[in-house]
N, C-alpha and C positions, 0 to 999 in steps of 0.2 A: 543135893538138888533140894532146893526149899517148895515144900508143898504149896500150889494155887492157894491163895486167900480167900475160902467162899464167906463172900456176903450174906449174912442173914436175909431172907425174903422177906418183903414187904408186908406186913399183915394185909389182907384184904381189907378195903373198906367198909363198915358193916353200914346196913342197909338205916336209911331212916325208917325210924320207929313211926308208926301210925298212930297218931293222939286227938284222936275225936274226942278226949275230953278239953284238949285246948281248944279244938274246934269250937265245940258248943258253946265254951266260956268266952272267946274271944271274937267271933262272927260277925257279929253286930258292932261289933265299936271300928270306930275309921278308922281307916289306914289297914285294918289285918289284912285286905285283899289288894294288894298295893295300884291304885289306877281304879278302884270301885267300889260304890255304895253297894251293899246288900239289901237290897229292902224288903222283900217278904220271901215265903216258902210258895213253890209252884206244887209241888208235889215228891213224889218217893217212892221208891220200891226196895225190893231185895238185891240193886244193885247199885244203885245211887240215889242221892238226894239234890233238887232241881230247883235253885233259886233267881226271883227275878235280879239283876243287880244294873244300877247305871252306873256308867263313864262318869267319872268323876269330868274330867276337861271336856266333855262333851255335851254332858248331860241325856247320851241317847239309852235305851234299855238292850238289854242284853239277857239271854238266860245264861248261865251256870250250874254243871252237872260236876258234882263231886263223887268220885267212885269210890264206891265200898269194896275197897282192892285189901281184905282182912288176913289173905292168909300168906304166911308167908312163902310157903313153897313155892307159890306159883306169882311173885313179886317182878320177878326179874322176869320170867314172859309176859307181864301183863307192861312192864316197862318197855319191853324191846316190843310189841303189840301197838304200844302206844304211839311210837314212831309212824307207823304207817299212815295215822290220821293225817299225816300233813296231805298226803297224796289225796285222800278225802275233802281236804277245805282246796283244795286248787277248785272246784265243780262251783260253776256259779248259774244257777239256776232257778226261776223263781216259783217252782213247786218243791224246791228241794230248805230246810233249814240249814244255811250257809254255817258251816266251823270257821271262827274267827279265831280261836288262838287257843292254847295249853300250856299247863304250866301245874306245880308240885307246892300246896303247902301243907305245915305240922306233916309231910309224908303222905297227904293224900293228894291223889290228881284227879285235876281236874283240867275240863274244858267249855273254852266261851264261846256261846250258839247266836245268831240273831235272833232276835226275841221275836217269837213266832205265836204271841197269846195264850194262852191260858186256856182254851176251848178246846177241844181233842174229837176227832169223829168217835170216840168212844163213847163219852158223855153225849153228843150227839144223839147217839144211837141210843141209851138211856132213858132219853126225854119221849122216846117213840118213833112210830116207823116213819121213814123218810118216803115222800112223793120220788115217785121213779126219777122226775126230770130232774130233782136236786140231789137223788142219791149217784144219779150216773155224772152231774156236776162234780161232785167231789170226786168220786172214783176214778175219771178222765184224768182230773189235775195229779191226782195221787201217781196214778200210772204214769203218767209225763214225767214225775220225780223220777221214779225207779228205772224209766228207761235214761234219763241221763246220765244215773249211775252206772247202768248196763254200757254205755257208749263209752264209758272211760274204764273199763273192764272192773268194773266193781260191784259187790253182790251185795245184798242188804242183810238176808238172812234173819232179820227179825221183825219183820211186815205185820205190824198188826194195827186197828183202830188205834190205839193208845198213842202211835208212835206217827200219827196223821192230826197234823196243827191246823184249825181253823182256823181264819181269822179274816172279819168279812166277807169278802167272795173267793179269795182265796185258800187254797188246801196245800199245806208244804208238808212233806217226809221229811222226818227228823229220826234222831239218833241211829243212823246207818255207821256203819265204822266199829261198833260198839258191839255187836253178840260175840266175836271169837272173844275179848273179852269177857266176857258174861261165860260162855263155857268154858273158858281157863279158870276162872277166879271160883265159879260156885260146883263145877265138876257135876252139871247134872242137865240133864235134857230138858227140863225148864229154863226157857232162858231170860224167864222172867212170867207175872202172874198172867195165865191167861193166852202165855203163849203155843203153849199144845194144840190150843182151838186151831192154828194158824199155821200149823208145820208141814212140809212136804213129807211124804213117807221115807224118801231117802237119807231125812236128816237122822233117821234113828241109827243109820249106819252110819253116821259120821260123812256123808256122803252130802254134797251138794256143789248146784249152780246157780248162773242167770235163769233157768228153770223152777230153781223151788222158789224164786220168787215171783214166779209167772202163778205157780201154785195159790200161795198165800193172795197175790191178788185174788183168784178166782172164788177163795174162802172170803175176801173181803166184800167182794161185789155181790155176793150172794149175802150176806149179812144185810146187806144197804138196801139189797132189793126186797127183803124179805124180813129182817128184824131181828133174823137169828142165827149162829154160826150154824152150818150143817151138821156136823158131829158132834152130841153131846155123851158124857159117860157118868158114872159114881166114882171114877176115880182119873187121873191124867193116864195112865195104861194102858185103856179102856177106850180113851178119846183116841191115843194113839195110835191103837190098833185097827180102830175103824176106818182111821186115814190110809190104812196098809189095806185092809178089803174091803169095807162098806161103800158103797153109793149112795149121794146123797138123793133125798127126798125133797121132790119140789111143793108149793102150795099149788091149791087149784085154780088159781089166780094170775100164774105165773106165765109169761109169754115163750112160746115155743122159741122165738128164737135167742132170750135171753137164755132157756136150759142149755141150748147147743154150745154156746156160750162158756157159759160156769164149767158145762162137764167137759169139756175139750181142755181147758185151764188143770183141772181137776182131776185127769187120768194120772193112773198110780204109776205110767212109767212117763219118765221125763220126754223122750223122745216122742211122746204121741202128742203130747201140749202143744201150746202157739211157739213157734219157734224164737218167738219175741216179744216184747210188747208191746210195738208198735205195731205187730202182727194182731194183737189182741185187741188195740184199740182199733185198729180199722175194719175188723169184725161189727165193731159194734156202731162204725161209720163215726166216728169221731175222727177231730184233726190230729195228728200225730207232733204236727208242728204248729209255730206261729204262721199264719196267710195259709194254712194246708186245705182249710173248710173251703177255698173259692174253689182250690182242683178238686175236691169231692164232689161239689154243689154244681160245679159246671156242667154245659150242655157236653154230651160225647155223640159221634157221629151213629148212624143207628147200628146196630148189632157190635156194638164195641163195648166188652166189661171191664170193670177195674180190676186188679190181680186179685183183691181182696176178697171179690165177688166170682172169681171163676176159680179160686180156692176153696171155698167153702161154698155148701149146699144152698140153697134159695130157703129153707126154713131159717135157717143159721142166723138170718139178718133181721134184727128185729126194726118194727118201724121208725125212720129219720124224723127227727125232732128237729123245729125252728133253730138255727145256728145265729150266732152272732156275725154282726159285718167283719171284714176284714180286716181292720185296723183294731178291732179289741184287742187292750190289754191283754187281756192273758188266754185270748183264742179260743174259749173255749163256743161250745155249740148248742149250750140253752140257755135261757135266764129263766132263772126261777118266779113263778107266777106271772109270766107273761101271759096275754091273753084273754078273752073276754069270759066272765065266766056265766055259770048256767044256774037253772034251778032257783029255788025261793029265797036261799041265802042270801046268791049275790044278787038278787033284784031287793033283797030290802039293803042292802050294805049303798047298791048305786043310790037306793032313793035319798038314804040319808045324805050322801053326801051333794045329791044335787039339791036338795032341802038347804043345805049347809051354805052353798054353792049362790043359792038366789038368796039366802037370810045376809050375805056376808056385802051381795051387790047394795039388795037395799039399804041397807046399815052406811055403807058407802056414801051411796048417791047424793045426800045433802053436803057430803063433804065435798065430791067432787067436784057439784054446783058450787058454793059458795066459793071453792080454790079458784073455780073457774073464771067466777065473776070477779071474786076480787084481785085474782090476777091480773082481768084484762084493766079493772078500775086503778089498779097503780098505774100501769102502763098509761091508760090517758093521763092520772093528774101528773104525772114525768114529763109526759109532752108539752099538755098547756099552756106551760112558760114558755116555750121554746116557738108554740104557736101564735103565743101572744107577741111576741116579737117578733114572729117574722111577720103579722098582719100591720103592726105598728111601723116594719120597716117598709114595706108596702105604701103604707099612707104617707109615708115621708115624701117617698120618693113621687110620689103623683101630688103633692104640693109642692116640690121643689121645678117639676117640671109645667105645673100649672102658671107656675113664676116666672120661669123663664120665659113661658108664651107670653104672660102677661106683659112683659119686658119689650118682647121682640114689638108685637102689636103696638106700644105707648110709643116707641122710638121710631117707628114707620109712621103714626097719624101726627108726631112732632115734624120729620120732616116733611109730611105734605103740606102740613099748615105754614111752615117756613116759606116752603118754596111759594 
């Protein structure tokens, strides 16, 4: 009996080698990334490089992130994790940086994302403290983006001001879906520079869920309101330890309602925090969805309280702020800078603008007068020939009628004389 022939097993395909040398040599050349022209570098860190790129077919700007996955032992895990990015790409929300595409070039995986500008909340905070209205306007938009992720059963796990992009009046949350890639490829508690300042305590045990994002939002809210994170230390581990055991301290000017909301976000046990981002937003008296601001501001029968007001003690509710109209494109409750300023500076500014307005009026008054006179004169000149023609036609008509009458009279006199 002939023994069965054993076919030699095909060798496993060798992983594509990451070639950063080729990348740096060719990335600015036309056609390196098919369909895109890489314009300039936006930023970079321990996990990736971000470039602004223009889609050649339509001239639209995008942000492309090339991921630094240089560990052969985890490349397969990272590749599998990249496949889950498609679930994040299904979400379309005005406060999220959308994921448009993904791919690999020179062995380097990359993500194509919508371009949300070069300014981030981190850069804005580095410029100085935010006014409370502006801080809450930015925070509420970022929180609504996180809420959209949670509604799709997705968790960010790496919320920080550097991942909140600001473009005009809109704040968008980005880099979601990448934190697992970072933890796999770097094998570190530090998911990126500065991230330990925003990490929930349970993340030290590699545990976490949507409530971990609420903790990070509480840190971001604290920093937006007071200009710094609540926990600092001489080392990463000291900061992480404070997240586990320390209680944040608040500046003297902080409002009791704001303190209550921040403290509830930063509870050490996840079960003691807000159960959802929507609950957090309602505690801030902010609209959870487009059009909800009317519901929150609308009249209610006497004795009827909202669910948020019934659940939270009265000191936890900060004073309400002026809101946009219900058809606001952003659904946001605050306009920065709205209202009348008081004080010497405001009076001087108003006086300067009043003088400028009066000067412009005086300068343009002769122009308006000349234009008015000239305009009427041109109209009169255009109408003059027509008026002359009309007058001539009337005179001719009168002459014709007079001639006819004269002929009739002459004819009658002739008949009488003949008779």
